[in-house]
TIPA-508786 format. One record per residue (C-alpha): residue number from 0; x, y, z. Coordinates in steps of 0.001 Angstrom, whole numbers. Layout:
<node><i>NUM</i><c1>X</c1><c2>Y</c2><c3>Z</c3></node>
...
# end
This chain:
<node><i>0</i><c1>154268</c1><c2>213996</c2><c3>-10372</c3></node>
<node><i>1</i><c1>150689</c1><c2>214765</c2><c3>-11379</c3></node>
<node><i>2</i><c1>150900</c1><c2>212200</c2><c3>-14200</c3></node>
<node><i>3</i><c1>152186</c1><c2>209582</c2><c3>-11730</c3></node>
<node><i>4</i><c1>149297</c1><c2>210339</c2><c3>-9334</c3></node>
<node><i>5</i><c1>146780</c1><c2>209983</c2><c3>-12180</c3></node>
<node><i>6</i><c1>148371</c1><c2>206651</c2><c3>-13138</c3></node>
<node><i>7</i><c1>148073</c1><c2>205408</c2><c3>-9569</c3></node>
<node><i>8</i><c1>144430</c1><c2>206489</c2><c3>-9356</c3></node>
<node><i>9</i><c1>143666</c1><c2>204799</c2><c3>-12697</c3></node>
<node><i>10</i><c1>145365</c1><c2>201624</c2><c3>-11448</c3></node>
<node><i>11</i><c1>143216</c1><c2>201646</c2><c3>-8287</c3></node>
<node><i>12</i><c1>140030</c1><c2>202104</c2><c3>-10327</c3></node>
<node><i>13</i><c1>141010</c1><c2>199216</c2><c3>-12613</c3></node>
<node><i>14</i><c1>141819</c1><c2>197020</c2><c3>-9598</c3></node>
<node><i>15</i><c1>138485</c1><c2>197814</c2><c3>-7923</c3></node>
<node><i>16</i><c1>136454</c1><c2>197277</c2><c3>-11093</c3></node>
<node><i>17</i><c1>138247</c1><c2>194022</c2><c3>-11967</c3></node>
<node><i>18</i><c1>137645</c1><c2>192760</c2><c3>-8419</c3></node>
<node><i>19</i><c1>133938</c1><c2>193590</c2><c3>-8719</c3></node>
<node><i>20</i><c1>133628</c1><c2>191722</c2><c3>-12049</c3></node>
<node><i>21</i><c1>135474</c1><c2>188674</c2><c3>-10658</c3></node>
<node><i>22</i><c1>133195</c1><c2>188506</c2><c3>-7592</c3></node>
<node><i>23</i><c1>129993</c1><c2>188815</c2><c3>-9662</c3></node>
<node><i>24</i><c1>131201</c1><c2>186278</c2><c3>-12257</c3></node>
<node><i>25</i><c1>132290</c1><c2>183660</c2><c3>-9697</c3></node>
<node><i>26</i><c1>129018</c1><c2>184131</c2><c3>-7807</c3></node>
<node><i>27</i><c1>127031</c1><c2>183546</c2><c3>-11015</c3></node>
<node><i>28</i><c1>128966</c1><c2>180382</c2><c3>-11869</c3></node>
<node><i>29</i><c1>128760</c1><c2>178926</c2><c3>-8352</c3></node>
<node><i>30</i><c1>125035</c1><c2>179723</c2><c3>-8246</c3></node>
<node><i>31</i><c1>124431</c1><c2>177999</c2><c3>-11604</c3></node>
<node><i>32</i><c1>126361</c1><c2>174880</c2><c3>-10572</c3></node>
<node><i>33</i><c1>124577</c1><c2>174747</c2><c3>-7179</c3></node>
<node><i>34</i><c1>121219</c1><c2>174863</c2><c3>-9005</c3></node>
<node><i>35</i><c1>122005</c1><c2>172515</c2><c3>-11903</c3></node>
<node><i>36</i><c1>124033</c1><c2>169804</c2><c3>-10141</c3></node>
<node><i>37</i><c1>121190</c1><c2>168622</c2><c3>-7804</c3></node>
<node><i>38</i><c1>118641</c1><c2>168780</c2><c3>-10652</c3></node>
<node><i>39</i><c1>120765</c1><c2>166623</c2><c3>-12951</c3></node>
<node><i>40</i><c1>121666</c1><c2>164171</c2><c3>-10180</c3></node>
<node><i>41</i><c1>117945</c1><c2>163840</c2><c3>-9337</c3></node>
<node><i>42</i><c1>117460</c1><c2>162731</c2><c3>-12970</c3></node>
<node><i>43</i><c1>120009</c1><c2>159944</c2><c3>-12495</c3></node>
<node><i>44</i><c1>123279</c1><c2>161629</c2><c3>-13505</c3></node>
<node><i>45</i><c1>126394</c1><c2>160853</c2><c3>-11508</c3></node>
<node><i>46</i><c1>128139</c1><c2>163908</c2><c3>-9978</c3></node>
<node><i>47</i><c1>130868</c1><c2>163608</c2><c3>-12635</c3></node>
<node><i>48</i><c1>128479</c1><c2>163390</c2><c3>-15609</c3></node>
<node><i>49</i><c1>126368</c1><c2>166248</c2><c3>-14187</c3></node>
<node><i>50</i><c1>129502</c1><c2>168388</c2><c3>-13837</c3></node>
<node><i>51</i><c1>130585</c1><c2>167601</c2><c3>-17414</c3></node>
<node><i>52</i><c1>127095</c1><c2>168332</c2><c3>-18752</c3></node>
<node><i>53</i><c1>127039</c1><c2>171787</c2><c3>-17149</c3></node>
<node><i>54</i><c1>130562</c1><c2>172488</c2><c3>-18439</c3></node>
<node><i>55</i><c1>129398</c1><c2>171542</c2><c3>-21941</c3></node>
<node><i>56</i><c1>127533</c1><c2>174824</c2><c3>-22358</c3></node>
<node><i>57</i><c1>129278</c1><c2>177608</c2><c3>-24290</c3></node>
<node><i>58</i><c1>127838</c1><c2>180058</c2><c3>-21751</c3></node>
<node><i>59</i><c1>129501</c1><c2>178325</c2><c3>-18813</c3></node>
<node><i>60</i><c1>132838</c1><c2>177833</c2><c3>-20590</c3></node>
<node><i>61</i><c1>132952</c1><c2>181445</c2><c3>-21791</c3></node>
<node><i>62</i><c1>132031</c1><c2>182871</c2><c3>-18374</c3></node>
<node><i>63</i><c1>134663</c1><c2>180602</c2><c3>-16826</c3></node>
<node><i>64</i><c1>137233</c1><c2>181770</c2><c3>-19380</c3></node>
<node><i>65</i><c1>136339</c1><c2>185381</c2><c3>-18599</c3></node>
<node><i>66</i><c1>136698</c1><c2>185021</c2><c3>-14829</c3></node>
<node><i>67</i><c1>139928</c1><c2>182957</c2><c3>-15062</c3></node>
<node><i>68</i><c1>141326</c1><c2>185611</c2><c3>-17395</c3></node>
<node><i>69</i><c1>140560</c1><c2>188484</c2><c3>-14991</c3></node>
<node><i>70</i><c1>141627</c1><c2>186480</c2><c3>-11918</c3></node>
<node><i>71</i><c1>145010</c1><c2>185740</c2><c3>-13534</c3></node>
<node><i>72</i><c1>145490</c1><c2>189414</c2><c3>-14463</c3></node>
<node><i>73</i><c1>144548</c1><c2>190616</c2><c3>-10976</c3></node>
<node><i>74</i><c1>146217</c1><c2>187983</c2><c3>-8787</c3></node>
<node><i>75</i><c1>149150</c1><c2>186719</c2><c3>-10889</c3></node>
<node><i>76</i><c1>149919</c1><c2>189446</c2><c3>-13433</c3></node>
<node><i>77</i><c1>153565</c1><c2>188387</c2><c3>-13882</c3></node>
<node><i>78</i><c1>152840</c1><c2>184673</c2><c3>-14207</c3></node>
<node><i>79</i><c1>152804</c1><c2>183009</c2><c3>-17623</c3></node>
<node><i>80</i><c1>149003</c1><c2>182860</c2><c3>-17484</c3></node>
<node><i>81</i><c1>148696</c1><c2>186479</c2><c3>-16363</c3></node>
<node><i>82</i><c1>150983</c1><c2>187714</c2><c3>-19160</c3></node>
<node><i>83</i><c1>149054</c1><c2>185642</c2><c3>-21722</c3></node>
<node><i>84</i><c1>145631</c1><c2>186936</c2><c3>-20654</c3></node>
<node><i>85</i><c1>146868</c1><c2>190551</c2><c3>-20488</c3></node>
<node><i>86</i><c1>147547</c1><c2>190560</c2><c3>-24254</c3></node>
<node><i>87</i><c1>145068</c1><c2>192880</c2><c3>-26028</c3></node>
<node><i>88</i><c1>144279</c1><c2>190235</c2><c3>-28684</c3></node>
<node><i>89</i><c1>143451</c1><c2>187662</c2><c3>-25970</c3></node>
<node><i>90</i><c1>141285</c1><c2>190096</c2><c3>-23977</c3></node>
<node><i>91</i><c1>139455</c1><c2>191072</c2><c3>-27168</c3></node>
<node><i>92</i><c1>138861</c1><c2>187393</c2><c3>-27976</c3></node>
<node><i>93</i><c1>137330</c1><c2>186891</c2><c3>-24520</c3></node>
<node><i>94</i><c1>135158</c1><c2>189986</c2><c3>-25067</c3></node>
<node><i>95</i><c1>134062</c1><c2>188528</c2><c3>-28412</c3></node>
<node><i>96</i><c1>133100</c1><c2>185152</c2><c3>-26893</c3></node>
<node><i>97</i><c1>131153</c1><c2>186662</c2><c3>-23993</c3></node>
<node><i>98</i><c1>129364</c1><c2>189006</c2><c3>-26421</c3></node>
<node><i>99</i><c1>128333</c1><c2>185975</c2><c3>-28498</c3></node>
<node><i>100</i><c1>126917</c1><c2>184421</c2><c3>-25307</c3></node>
<node><i>101</i><c1>124746</c1><c2>187498</c2><c3>-24751</c3></node>
<node><i>102</i><c1>123626</c1><c2>187791</c2><c3>-28383</c3></node>
<node><i>103</i><c1>122682</c1><c2>184126</c2><c3>-28898</c3></node>
<node><i>104</i><c1>120837</c1><c2>183868</c2><c3>-25590</c3></node>
<node><i>105</i><c1>118896</c1><c2>187101</c2><c3>-25912</c3></node>
<node><i>106</i><c1>117990</c1><c2>186683</c2><c3>-29596</c3></node>
<node><i>107</i><c1>117552</c1><c2>182901</c2><c3>-29964</c3></node>
<node><i>108</i><c1>117195</c1><c2>181211</c2><c3>-26566</c3></node>
<node><i>109</i><c1>115486</c1><c2>183644</c2><c3>-24179</c3></node>
<node><i>110</i><c1>111962</c1><c2>182754</c2><c3>-25312</c3></node>
<node><i>111</i><c1>112515</c1><c2>178981</c2><c3>-25086</c3></node>
<node><i>112</i><c1>112162</c1><c2>178868</c2><c3>-21308</c3></node>
<node><i>113</i><c1>111169</c1><c2>181176</c2><c3>-18463</c3></node>
<node><i>114</i><c1>113127</c1><c2>180481</c2><c3>-15257</c3></node>
<node><i>115</i><c1>112027</c1><c2>182031</c2><c3>-11956</c3></node>
<node><i>116</i><c1>113748</c1><c2>182806</c2><c3>-8663</c3></node>
<node><i>117</i><c1>117414</c1><c2>181847</c2><c3>-8322</c3></node>
<node><i>118</i><c1>117604</c1><c2>180157</c2><c3>-11772</c3></node>
<node><i>119</i><c1>116419</c1><c2>183474</c2><c3>-13277</c3></node>
<node><i>120</i><c1>119098</c1><c2>185353</c2><c3>-11332</c3></node>
<node><i>121</i><c1>121834</c1><c2>182959</c2><c3>-12518</c3></node>
<node><i>122</i><c1>120527</c1><c2>183245</c2><c3>-16076</c3></node>
<node><i>123</i><c1>120582</c1><c2>187044</c2><c3>-16142</c3></node>
<node><i>124</i><c1>124019</c1><c2>187209</c2><c3>-14514</c3></node>
<node><i>125</i><c1>125600</c1><c2>184747</c2><c3>-16953</c3></node>
<node><i>126</i><c1>123930</c1><c2>186016</c2><c3>-20134</c3></node>
<node><i>127</i><c1>123523</c1><c2>189756</c2><c3>-19529</c3></node>
<node><i>128</i><c1>125339</c1><c2>191182</c2><c3>-16488</c3></node>
<node><i>129</i><c1>128703</c1><c2>189411</c2><c3>-16901</c3></node>
<node><i>130</i><c1>128938</c1><c2>190154</c2><c3>-20651</c3></node>
<node><i>131</i><c1>128129</c1><c2>193844</c2><c3>-20069</c3></node>
<node><i>132</i><c1>130658</c1><c2>194087</c2><c3>-17209</c3></node>
<node><i>133</i><c1>133411</c1><c2>192557</c2><c3>-19340</c3></node>
<node><i>134</i><c1>132590</c1><c2>194663</c2><c3>-22411</c3></node>
<node><i>135</i><c1>132905</c1><c2>197779</c2><c3>-20210</c3></node>
<node><i>136</i><c1>136258</c1><c2>196421</c2><c3>-18949</c3></node>
<node><i>137</i><c1>137402</c1><c2>196014</c2><c3>-22562</c3></node>
<node><i>138</i><c1>136351</c1><c2>199535</c2><c3>-23546</c3></node>
<node><i>139</i><c1>137948</c1><c2>201228</c2><c3>-20531</c3></node>
<node><i>140</i><c1>141049</c1><c2>199214</c2><c3>-19604</c3></node>
<node><i>141</i><c1>142348</c1><c2>197262</c2><c3>-22636</c3></node>
<node><i>142</i><c1>145133</c1><c2>198724</c2><c3>-24783</c3></node>
<node><i>143</i><c1>143756</c1><c2>198493</c2><c3>-28318</c3></node>
<node><i>144</i><c1>146691</c1><c2>199900</c2><c3>-30308</c3></node>
<node><i>145</i><c1>148036</c1><c2>196444</c2><c3>-31279</c3></node>
<node><i>146</i><c1>144766</c1><c2>194987</c2><c3>-32593</c3></node>
<node><i>147</i><c1>144835</c1><c2>193806</c2><c3>-36219</c3></node>
<node><i>148</i><c1>142207</c1><c2>192182</c2><c3>-38455</c3></node>
<node><i>149</i><c1>144442</c1><c2>189113</c2><c3>-38811</c3></node>
<node><i>150</i><c1>143796</c1><c2>188442</c2><c3>-35084</c3></node>
<node><i>151</i><c1>140264</c1><c2>187295</c2><c3>-35959</c3></node>
<node><i>152</i><c1>141256</c1><c2>183947</c2><c3>-37539</c3></node>
<node><i>153</i><c1>142918</c1><c2>182487</c2><c3>-34398</c3></node>
<node><i>154</i><c1>139862</c1><c2>183622</c2><c3>-32405</c3></node>
<node><i>155</i><c1>137717</c1><c2>181145</c2><c3>-34360</c3></node>
<node><i>156</i><c1>139566</c1><c2>178106</c2><c3>-32956</c3></node>
<node><i>157</i><c1>137704</c1><c2>178130</c2><c3>-29636</c3></node>
<node><i>158</i><c1>134172</c1><c2>178123</c2><c3>-31141</c3></node>
<node><i>159</i><c1>135304</c1><c2>175592</c2><c3>-33776</c3></node>
<node><i>160</i><c1>136644</c1><c2>173166</c2><c3>-31147</c3></node>
<node><i>161</i><c1>133494</c1><c2>173719</c2><c3>-29084</c3></node>
<node><i>162</i><c1>131311</c1><c2>172907</c2><c3>-32122</c3></node>
<node><i>163</i><c1>133239</c1><c2>169687</c2><c3>-32841</c3></node>
<node><i>164</i><c1>133115</c1><c2>168677</c2><c3>-29156</c3></node>
<node><i>165</i><c1>129347</c1><c2>169301</c2><c3>-28998</c3></node>
<node><i>166</i><c1>128646</c1><c2>167148</c2><c3>-32054</c3></node>
<node><i>167</i><c1>130921</c1><c2>164296</c2><c3>-30909</c3></node>
<node><i>168</i><c1>129527</c1><c2>164358</c2><c3>-27368</c3></node>
<node><i>169</i><c1>125975</c1><c2>164608</c2><c3>-28750</c3></node>
<node><i>170</i><c1>126499</c1><c2>161594</c2><c3>-31007</c3></node>
<node><i>171</i><c1>127680</c1><c2>159566</c2><c3>-27999</c3></node>
<node><i>172</i><c1>125372</c1><c2>160829</c2><c3>-25236</c3></node>
<node><i>173</i><c1>122411</c1><c2>162034</c2><c3>-27380</c3></node>
<node><i>174</i><c1>122546</c1><c2>165298</c2><c3>-25423</c3></node>
<node><i>175</i><c1>123086</c1><c2>168573</c2><c3>-27275</c3></node>
<node><i>176</i><c1>123641</c1><c2>171799</c2><c3>-25322</c3></node>
<node><i>177</i><c1>121597</c1><c2>174007</c2><c3>-27672</c3></node>
<node><i>178</i><c1>118653</c1><c2>173362</c2><c3>-30036</c3></node>
<node><i>179</i><c1>120531</c1><c2>174729</c2><c3>-33079</c3></node>
<node><i>180</i><c1>123255</c1><c2>172098</c2><c3>-32515</c3></node>
<node><i>181</i><c1>120821</c1><c2>169178</c2><c3>-32184</c3></node>
<node><i>182</i><c1>121931</c1><c2>166943</c2><c3>-35066</c3></node>
<node><i>183</i><c1>119666</c1><c2>164117</c2><c3>-33862</c3></node>
<node><i>184</i><c1>116570</c1><c2>166283</c2><c3>-34400</c3></node>
<node><i>185</i><c1>117571</c1><c2>168434</c2><c3>-37386</c3></node>
<node><i>186</i><c1>120293</c1><c2>166399</c2><c3>-39118</c3></node>
<node><i>187</i><c1>123948</c1><c2>167256</c2><c3>-39671</c3></node>
<node><i>188</i><c1>123358</c1><c2>169309</c2><c3>-42845</c3></node>
<node><i>189</i><c1>121035</c1><c2>171691</c2><c3>-41001</c3></node>
<node><i>190</i><c1>123386</c1><c2>171951</c2><c3>-38003</c3></node>
<node><i>191</i><c1>126370</c1><c2>172623</c2><c3>-40299</c3></node>
<node><i>192</i><c1>124414</c1><c2>175410</c2><c3>-41992</c3></node>
<node><i>193</i><c1>123648</c1><c2>176891</c2><c3>-38559</c3></node>
<node><i>194</i><c1>127357</c1><c2>176669</c2><c3>-37729</c3></node>
<node><i>195</i><c1>128387</c1><c2>178457</c2><c3>-40941</c3></node>
<node><i>196</i><c1>125977</c1><c2>181305</c2><c3>-40157</c3></node>
<node><i>197</i><c1>127209</c1><c2>181499</c2><c3>-36563</c3></node>
<node><i>198</i><c1>130867</c1><c2>181535</c2><c3>-37617</c3></node>
<node><i>199</i><c1>130118</c1><c2>184342</c2><c3>-40089</c3></node>
<node><i>200</i><c1>128491</c1><c2>186307</c2><c3>-37255</c3></node>
<node><i>201</i><c1>131463</c1><c2>185638</c2><c3>-34941</c3></node>
<node><i>202</i><c1>133927</c1><c2>186752</c2><c3>-37640</c3></node>
<node><i>203</i><c1>131913</c1><c2>189904</c2><c3>-38365</c3></node>
<node><i>204</i><c1>131631</c1><c2>190740</c2><c3>-34662</c3></node>
<node><i>205</i><c1>135387</c1><c2>190208</c2><c3>-34292</c3></node>
<node><i>206</i><c1>135892</c1><c2>192694</c2><c3>-37148</c3></node>
<node><i>207</i><c1>133632</c1><c2>195181</c2><c3>-35352</c3></node>
<node><i>208</i><c1>135753</c1><c2>194864</c2><c3>-32200</c3></node>
<node><i>209</i><c1>138941</c1><c2>195442</c2><c3>-34227</c3></node>
<node><i>210</i><c1>137386</c1><c2>198443</c2><c3>-36015</c3></node>
<node><i>211</i><c1>136215</c1><c2>200040</c2><c3>-32750</c3></node>
<node><i>212</i><c1>139531</c1><c2>199229</c2><c3>-31053</c3></node>
<node><i>213</i><c1>141562</c1><c2>200857</c2><c3>-33813</c3></node>
<node><i>214</i><c1>139334</c1><c2>203963</c2><c3>-33777</c3></node>
<node><i>215</i><c1>139724</c1><c2>204310</c2><c3>-29993</c3></node>
<node><i>216</i><c1>143507</c1><c2>203739</c2><c3>-30231</c3></node>
<node><i>217</i><c1>143865</c1><c2>206533</c2><c3>-32825</c3></node>
<node><i>218</i><c1>142045</c1><c2>208979</c2><c3>-30544</c3></node>
# end
């Protein structure tokens, strides 16, 4: 009986925390779109091209993936999508991607520009607050017993497809989402070298998540 009561209490805490993360994440995304859409349209972009340009950022896609993942788990746990996102390997992949967002922004991109007001708020939410909230979710609520090092290789598909998309779109539109992907300025050899380094970092970080997960599971 006591064990059942503890399980119920734990379930309520998880529900409340997941709800909080979803609200903060959706707010951050809506805020970013409401700021960026008018700015891009003022520069001559159509609503459609402005929308696509904003969606072309790894930050936006990864935050969107995170919030869709948690929304599916919370609101449609027994659906095909909910079952898929509830898998420990999938949740760990999402944690990996959102961690990469935080690392790249705070190490490489933070000093490039200095937003103020609402843009600053959106920036901090998307690159710091949301990643930290999801990493806490992973540590506290994800079952890590099933995690294996072989899980890392499938996790690389998403950044690989994103890299290919960014280069193809950049070649067509001459717009690159990040300076280190700007093949027009630095050339493809330099960008490919950047990609190799980034993929090594992503793989290593994935291994760290597996290592930590396995240690926690054993305890």
